[in-house]
C-alpha positions, 0 to 999 in steps of 0.5 A, a space after each residue: 500500500 505504501 508503494 502505491 501511495 508513493 507511485 501516485 504522489 510521484 505521478 501527481 507531482 510530475 503531472 502538476 509540473 508538466 501542466 505548469 510548464 505546458 502553460 508557457 508554450 502554445 500548441 503551435 510554434 507560430 510567429 506572426 511576422 510577415 509572409 509565412 509558410 506553414 510546414 505540417 509534419 505527417 510522420 508515422 501511421 495515420 489513426 484517429 487518435 494517433 496512439 493506442 497505448 504507452 509505446 505507440 505515441 508516434 503516430 499521426 492524430 487526425 484531430 491534431 492535423 485537422 487543427 493545424 490545417 484549420 489554424 494555417 487556413 485561418 491565419 492571414 499571414 500564412 500564404 501556403 502549406 507544405 505537408 512533410 510526409 513520412 508515413 506508411 499509411 493508416 486507417 481508412 477513415 483517418 486518411 480520408 478525413 485529412 485528405 478531404 480537409 486538404 482538398 478544401 483549403 484555398 491556399 496553395 498546398 504542396 505535399 513533400 514525400 520525404 521518405 515514405 508516402 504510401 497508401 493512405 499517406 499517398 491519398 493525402 498527398 494526392 489531395 494537395 495542389 502539387 506533389 514533390 518526392 525524394 527520388 528514392 522515397 517509397 510512394 504510391 501503394 494504392 491498395 487496401 488491406 484487411 487482416 486479423 489473427 486467427 487462433 482456431 487451430 491453436 485452440 483446437 490443438 489444446 482442446 479449447 472450443 469456441 462457442 458464441 451466441 449471436 443474433 446475426 449470421 455475421 455478428 462474430 465475423 473476424 473473431 480470432 477464435 474461429 475460421 472464416 466461413 466462405 460467406 464471411 470471406 466473401 463479405 469482407 473481400 467485398 468491403 475491401 473491394 469497395 474501399 479500394 474502388 473509392 480510393 482509386 476514384 479519389 486519387 483519379 480525381 485529385 491527380 486529374 488522371 483517368 480512372 483506368 490509368 490509376 487502376 492499372 497501377 493501383 495494385 498495392 505495389 509501391 514505387 520509388 520516387 523516380 518511378 512515381 514521377 514517370 507514372 504521373 503520381 508525383 509532379 517533381 523530384 526533390 526535397 524541402 527546398 523545392 517544396 518551399 520554392 513551389 509554395 512561394 511560386 503558387 502563392 505569388 510571393 518571393 520571401 517567407 519564413 517557415 513555421 512548423 505547425 506541430 502539436 506539442 505533447 507534454 509529459 502530462 499528456 503521456 502520463 494521462 494516456 498511460 494512467 487511463 490505459 492502465 486504469 482500464 485494465 486494473 479496473 476491468 481485469 486483464 481477461 476482460 480487457 483483452 477480450 474486448 480489444 480482440 473483439 472490437 479491433 481484431 479486424 480493421 481496414 487499412 490503406 
């Protein structure tokens, strides 16, 4: 008991210090002087919340990116936006939300694929006015995946039987404790095909390329930047300097300072996420928590 009291006190103290320190910093590192270009980093997997637990706090949070885009759009001093992309993609809805937001921005937006702009990340890049990619970057990978773990054979080996009562034929589709039936496989594949078709249509519209052309290269394969340029998936090969110069050109300005729009995470954020995550398992029990996580998140569509 004494040990737990000590841990709680330490966490409260660290949280209080972090909260006080966070007050000295704004959410976005902006300087309101002269013409500016907003640099918005998109690093890591794309999800709605950006993290799932203690060790996964390096993803892209849709809410943070949408907030950054909104602030850049509303700031009259910001003349253009550069999306610095280094991401393998992510969940379908998260990628779509950011792509839609980029599409609606009236200021010039240049996507700079630094090392990787694949799948959902390429979807976002395609919604920009112009795409610049490093010659050796990983680009494209226009495809959809739906995967899950299956333990049916393992359970059978140890004499464990799976029984679940449902109110519908497909209610437990994707459960790791049983094999997919032929009907379930067809159902999930049909959903993947529909998402893939939607993905193709969006890229076709964003890049002003025929749907037939995009379909030919939308087989899930990734391309190097130099290959993507030849296929029309990117407009230019280069890096940060080229991206900045292109934004200036599109905005009709000669000089501008660069401002990084990136949400600052404090120690308080890290500890609050961890405490909430840990409290759930302590309060509900490990077996309950794992069961809920498996059933709710076992099957997920990703781009």
